[in-house]
C-alpha positions in Angstrom: 105.1 99.2 85.8 101.7 100.6 84.8 100.3 102.5 87.7 96.8 102.5 86.0 96.4 98.9 87.0 94.4 97.6 90.0 95.3 93.9 90.1 94.0 93.1 93.5 90.8 95.1 93.4 90.0 94.0 89.8 90.8 90.4 90.7 88.2 90.5 93.4 85.6 92.0 91.0 86.4 89.3 88.5 85.8 86.6 91.1 82.4 87.9 92.2 81.3 88.3 88.6 81.5 84.5 88.2 78.7 84.3 90.9 80.7 81.9 92.9 79.1 79.3 95.2 80.9 79.4 98.5 81.6 76.3 100.5 84.5 78.0 102.4 84.9 80.6 105.1 83.8 83.3 105.8 80.4 82.4 107.1 78.5 85.1 105.4 79.1 83.3 102.1 79.9 86.4 100.0 77.1 88.3 101.7 74.4 85.8 101.0 74.0 84.8 104.6 72.9 88.1 106.2 70.0 89.2 108.5 67.4 91.8 107.4 68.4 95.0 109.2 65.9 97.4 110.8 67.3 100.2 108.8 66.7 98.4 105.5 70.2 99.5 104.3 72.4 96.9 102.6 75.6 98.9 102.4 77.5 96.4 104.6 76.1 93.4 102.8 77.4 94.7 99.5 80.9 95.0 101.0 80.8 91.4 102.0 80.9 90.3 98.4 84.6 91.1 98.3 85.3 89.8 101.8 86.9 86.6 100.5 89.6 84.2 101.7 92.8 82.8 100.2 91.3 81.0 97.2 93.7 79.9 94.4 92.8 82.9 92.2 92.9 85.4 95.0 96.5 84.8 96.3 97.8 84.7 99.9 99.1 87.8 101.7 101.7 85.8 103.6 103.1 84.1 100.6 102.1 86.4 97.8 102.7 85.3 94.2 99.6 86.5 92.3 97.4 89.5 92.4 98.5 90.6 95.9 102.1 90.4 94.8 101.3 92.5 91.7 99.6 95.1 93.9 102.6 95.2 96.3 105.1 95.4 93.5 103.2 98.4 92.0 103.3 100.0 95.4 107.1 99.4 95.7 107.5 100.9 92.2 105.5 104.0 93.1 107.5 104.6 96.3 110.8 103.6 94.7 111.7 101.1 97.3 113.1 97.5 97.3 110.0 95.9 98.7 106.6 97.0 99.9 104.2 94.9 102.0 100.5 95.4 102.6 99.5 95.5 106.3 96.0 94.7 107.6 96.9 95.4 111.2 97.7 99.0 110.8 101.0 100.7 111.4 101.0 99.0 114.8 101.7 95.7 113.0 104.4 97.3 110.9 106.1 98.9 113.8 106.2 95.7 115.8 107.5 93.7 112.8 110.3 96.2 111.9 111.5 96.3 115.5 111.4 92.5 116.1 113.1 91.7 112.8 116.0 94.1 113.4 116.5 94.0 117.2 117.6 91.3 119.5 117.3 90.9 123.2 119.7 93.2 125.1 120.5 95.4 122.0 120.9 99.1 122.7 118.3 101.0 120.6 118.0 104.7 120.2 114.4 105.7 120.1 112.5 109.0 119.8 110.8 109.7 123.2 107.5 110.9 121.7 106.9 107.6 119.8 103.6 105.9 119.5 102.8 103.2 122.0 103.1 100.5 119.3 106.8 101.4 119.0 107.3 101.1 122.8 105.4 97.8 122.8 107.7 96.6 120.2 110.8 97.5 122.3 109.3 95.6 125.2 108.5 92.5 123.2 112.1 92.6 121.7 113.6 92.9 125.2 116.0 95.7 124.1 117.7 98.4 126.1 116.0 101.5 124.9 117.7 104.9 125.0 115.1 107.6 124.7 115.9 110.8 122.8 113.7 113.7 123.8 112.4 115.9 121.0 112.6 119.6 120.6 109.7 121.7 121.7 107.6 124.2 119.7 106.9 127.1 122.1 104.2 128.6 119.9 102.3 125.3 119.5 103.1 124.0 123.0 103.9 120.5 121.7 106.9 118.3 121.1 108.3 118.1 117.6 111.3 116.1 116.4 114.6 114.9 117.7 117.6 117.2 116.8 120.7 116.1 115.0 122.7 117.3 118.0 120.8 114.9 120.3 121.2 111.9 118.0 125.0 112.6 117.6 125.4 112.9 121.4 123.5 109.6 121.9 125.6 107.8 119.4 128.7 108.9 121.3 127.2 107.9 124.7 126.0 104.5 123.3 128.5 103.5 120.6 127.2 99.9 120.6 123.6 101.0 119.6 122.3 99.0 116.7 119.1 100.8 115.6 117.7 104.3 115.5 113.9 104.6 115.6 112.3 107.8 114.6 108.7 109.2 114.2 108.3 111.5 111.2 106.2 113.4 110.7 105.1 113.9 114.3 101.4 113.8 115.0 101.1 117.5 114.1 102.6 116.9 110.6 106.1 118.3 111.3 109.2 116.9 109.6 112.6 117.9 110.8 114.7 120.0 108.4 117.6 117.9 109.8 116.1 114.5 109.0 118.4 113.8 106.0 121.4 114.7 108.2 120.2 112.4 111.0 119.7 109.4 108.7 123.1 110.0 107.1 124.7 110.3 110.6 123.1 107.1 111.8 124.2 105.1 108.7 127.7 106.5 109.0 127.8 105.0 112.4 126.4 101.6 111.4 122.9 102.1 112.7 119.8 100.8 110.9 117.1 103.5 110.7 113.5 102.6 111.2 110.8 105.3 110.8 107.2 105.3 111.9 105.8 107.5 109.2 102.2 106.7 109.9 101.0 110.1 108.9 103.2 110.4 105.7 101.9 107.9 103.1 101.4 110.9 100.7 104.7 112.7 101.2 106.3 111.3 98.0 104.2 113.9 96.2 107.0 116.4 96.7 106.9 120.1 97.5 105.2 121.8 99.2 104.8 118.5 101.1 107.9 117.8 103.2 110.1 114.8 102.1 109.3 111.3 103.1 111.9 109.3 105.1 111.8 106.9 102.2 113.3 109.5 99.9 115.9 110.4 102.5 117.3 106.8 102.8 115.6 105.3 105.9 115.9 101.5 105.9 112.3 100.6 106.9 109.4 103.0 106.8 105.9 102.2 108.0 102.9 104.2 106.8 99.2 104.3 107.7 97.7 104.5 104.2 94.3 105.0 105.9 95.3 108.2 107.6 95.8 110.4 104.5 95.0 108.1 101.5 91.6 106.6 100.6 92.3 103.3 102.3 90.2 101.5 104.9 91.1 101.8 108.6 93.9 99.4 109.5 95.2 99.5 105.9 99.0 100.3 106.0 102.2 99.9 104.1 105.7 98.7 105.2 108.5 99.7 102.8 111.9 98.2 102.9 114.6 100.3 101.2 117.9 98.6 101.9 119.9 95.4 101.5 120.8 95.5 105.2 117.4 94.0 106.2 116.8 90.3 106.2 113.5 90.1 104.3 112.8 86.5 105.3 113.1 87.5 108.9 110.9 90.6 108.3 108.3 88.5 106.5 108.3 85.9 109.3 107.3 88.6 111.9 104.7 90.1 109.5 102.9 86.8 109.3 103.4 86.0 113.0 101.9 89.4 114.1 99.1 89.7 111.6 96.0 87.6 111.1 96.3 84.4 109.1 92.9 85.4 107.6 93.7 88.9 106.3 90.9 91.2 105.2 90.5 91.4 101.5 88.5 94.6 101.6 91.4 96.3 103.5 93.9 94.9 101.0 91.8 96.0 98.1 91.6 99.5 99.5 95.4 99.6 99.7 95.5 98.8 96.0 93.0 101.6 95.4 94.9 104.0 97.7 98.2 103.4 95.7 96.3 103.9 92.5 94.8 107.2 93.7 98.1 108.5 94.8 99.7 107.6 91.5 97.0 109.5 89.5 97.7 112.9 91.2 99.3 115.2 88.7 101.2 118.3 89.4 98.1 120.3 88.3 95.8 118.4 90.7 98.3 118.8 93.5 98.3 122.5 92.9 94.5 122.6 93.2 94.7 120.7 96.5 97.3 123.1 97.9 95.4 126.1 96.7 92.2 125.0 98.3 94.1 124.3 101.6 95.6 127.7 101.6 92.2 129.2 101.0 90.7 127.4 103.9 93.6 128.4 106.2 93.0 132.1 105.2 89.3 131.8 106.0 90.1 130.1 109.3 92.3 133.1 110.2 89.3 135.4 110.0 87.7 133.7 113.0 88.7 135.8 116.0 88.4 133.0 118.5 91.0 130.9 116.6 94.6 131.4 115.6 96.1 129.3 112.7 99.7 128.3 113.4 102.3 128.8 110.7 103.0 125.9 108.4 106.8 125.9 108.5 109.4 126.9 111.1 113.2 127.2 111.1 113.5 123.6 112.3 110.5 121.9 110.8 108.5 121.7 107.6 104.8 121.0 108.1 102.5 118.8 106.0 99.9 121.0 104.4 97.2 118.5 105.2 97.7 119.2 108.9 96.2 122.5 110.0 96.8 123.4 113.7 94.3 125.8 115.1 95.0 127.4 118.5 92.4 128.7 121.0 92.1 132.4 121.5 89.2 132.2 123.9 88.5 130.9 127.4 88.0 127.4 126.1 90.8 124.8 126.0 91.5 122.9 122.8 89.5 119.9 124.2 86.5 122.2 125.0 86.6 123.8 121.5 86.7 120.3 119.9 83.4 119.5 121.7 81.9 122.8 120.4 82.9 121.8 116.9 81.3 118.4 117.3 78.0 120.1 118.1 78.1 121.3 114.5 79.0 117.8 113.3 82.6 118.9 112.6 84.9 116.2 113.9 88.6 116.9 114.2 91.6 114.5 114.6 93.1 115.7 117.9 92.8 118.3 120.7 95.3 119.2 123.4 95.1 122.0 126.0 95.9 124.7 123.4 95.2 123.3 120.0 92.9 121.5 117.7 94.3 119.5 114.8 92.5 119.3 111.4 93.6 116.5 109.0 92.5 117.7 105.6 91.7 115.5 102.6 94.2 114.8 99.9 91.7 116.4 97.5 90.5 119.9 96.6 88.2 121.2 99.3 84.9 122.0 97.7 82.9 123.2 100.7 85.3 125.5 102.4 82.9 128.3 103.0 80.3 126.0 104.5 82.9 124.6 106.9 83.9 128.1 108.0 80.3 129.1 108.6 79.8 126.0 110.9 83.0 126.9 112.8 81.8 130.4 113.3 78.5 129.2 114.7 80.4 126.9 117.0 82.5 129.7 118.6 80.4 132.8 118.1 79.2 132.7 121.7 82.8 132.6 123.1 84.5 135.9 123.9 88.0 136.4 122.5 90.5 136.0 125.3 94.3 136.2 125.0 95.7 133.8 127.6 99.4 133.7 128.5 100.5 130.2 127.8 102.4 128.4 130.5 105.3 126.1 129.4 105.1 123.1 131.7 107.5 121.2 129.5 110.6 123.3 130.3 112.5 120.2 131.5 112.7 119.0 127.9 114.7 122.0 127.0 117.6 121.1 129.3 120.4 119.3 127.5 120.9 116.8 130.3 117.3 115.6 130.0 117.5 114.9 126.2 118.9 111.4 126.6 117.5 108.9 129.2 117.1 105.2 129.9 114.6 103.2 131.9 115.1 102.9 135.6 114.1 99.2 135.4 114.9 97.1 132.3 111.9 95.3 130.6 113.3 91.9 131.5 113.6 92.8 135.2 110.1 94.2 135.6 108.4 90.9 136.3 110.6 90.5 139.4 109.1 93.5 141.1 105.8 93.8 143.0 103.5 96.7 142.4 101.8 99.2 144.6 99.3 101.9 144.0 100.3 105.4 145.0 98.3 108.7 144.9 99.4 110.6 141.9 100.7 113.6 143.8 103.0 111.3 145.8 104.5 109.4 142.8 107.6 111.6 142.4 110.8 109.4 142.3 108.7 106.2 142.1 109.1 104.0 139.1 106.0 103.7 137.0 104.6 100.1 136.6 102.3 101.2 133.8 102.4 103.7 131.0 100.2 106.7 131.1 98.9 107.4 127.6 96.8 110.4 126.5 94.7 109.4 123.5 94.9 110.6 120.9 97.7 110.7 120.0 98.7 107.5 121.8 102.1 108.8 122.9 102.9 107.9 126.5 103.5 110.8 128.9 104.9 108.4 131.5 106.7 105.2 130.4 106.5 101.9 132.2 109.8 101.5 134.0 110.5 105.3 134.0 111.2 107.3 137.1 108.4 109.8 137.7 109.4 113.4 137.9 107.7 116.6 139.0 107.5 117.5 135.3 105.5 114.3 134.6 103.1 115.1 137.4 102.6 118.7 136.4 102.1 117.9 132.7 99.6 115.2 133.6 97.7 117.5 135.9 97.5 120.2 133.2 96.2 117.6 130.7 93.6 116.4 133.1 92.4 119.9 134.0 92.1 120.7 130.3 90.0 117.6 129.7 92.4 115.0 128.3 91.4 111.3 127.9 93.8 108.8 129.3 93.7 105.2 128.1 93.1 102.8 131.0 93.3 105.6 133.6 89.8 107.0 133.8 90.2 108.2 137.4 93.9 108.5 138.0 93.3 111.3 140.5 91.0 109.1 142.6 92.7 105.7 142.0 96.3 106.7 141.9 99.0 105.2 139.8 100.7 101.8 139.9 104.4 101.9 140.7 107.1 99.2 141.3 107.9 98.5 144.9 
């Protein structure tokens, strides 16, 4: 198929060129019904021209047979998969659909412990018996990475009736396990379906020096947030099916059940453009992108208050678009992030020790100007080498690598809840998840027994300035637990 085509985007342009008269939804009538704004800008109004509905010539996402199907087919061809679906509800919608379409109530499911909350919500909705596999730990970066082959193999032996393995790759910091191929092969050899939340990896099919995509390594379903690293609108994502073991009718049922029946055409058109953009990147252009990234990394390393973490380790390959900068001053990662924002530099993520930069999939033209802004942001901060404390040591113990919930999802509704001061929650069972955001990975799971390690990690995050979703004053209000 010709990757130079843009069937969905061009179809929308052709439609508006006819100067259509709208007697259908949406109510803005192709942008003709719109208030005069105080700013005088009409940027949003222009976008509304392509915000259309399921007209005969514009196809239907949930029963695609025209320009949307053509765009999805081009995507499947580029990614070399059986079937690709456009998602307008983000990778959240894809994660929910892939879980609900492959898991049944009561199934044992092996799942990476540091998964996004959407994966955990999918497990709860499906009513499965989750078996959590704790990832390895990067002592330099002070964050969790990926599940080891050894842990997966042990879990399969402990739970031989497990039906599905759910992985997150790359992790939020851009790391892909060097054992990912072996893990997928091991799961398939034992009859497990492999589902991968690859939200941050829509571009990985470009090949080295980018780590491999789970698609290329044989995963059955892979979900990608095209909007994270490709030029797609927020919420624009892909779901790729790469096997005959998946019931596509069942998968498509859940996709239409979870997503809006009035999907956004601007988001879908941006997915068509994102696929086109990725397909146009030549080896030469990829080389220019990587060269500019390496140059920026080198310039970052000249700032005394910052330390740039290595790209690859023995156990993980790191996506070049992710640059992890560690504090070498009295400020935590959260505090440094705020200093950067004073210079209008906005980064993806901070944690107690690090700040995560997500670089563009394009040659960086203003690297020197960026470095100057960063220097201004930190020049008033004295260099200070702080001994890092590893509050996650429990994750290094082999017996803690595999765990289950203390209360099954289907049993939770039978229990009453109580609110307990945080420091007194040890050995209680959490009635809510505690989720630092970003990255949206629960520190404490609903239904999980709370340990000293959980409490210590949470206190460290709070002291460093972390934001917790739905727990703005957890120290003052305590935490809900099951009685």
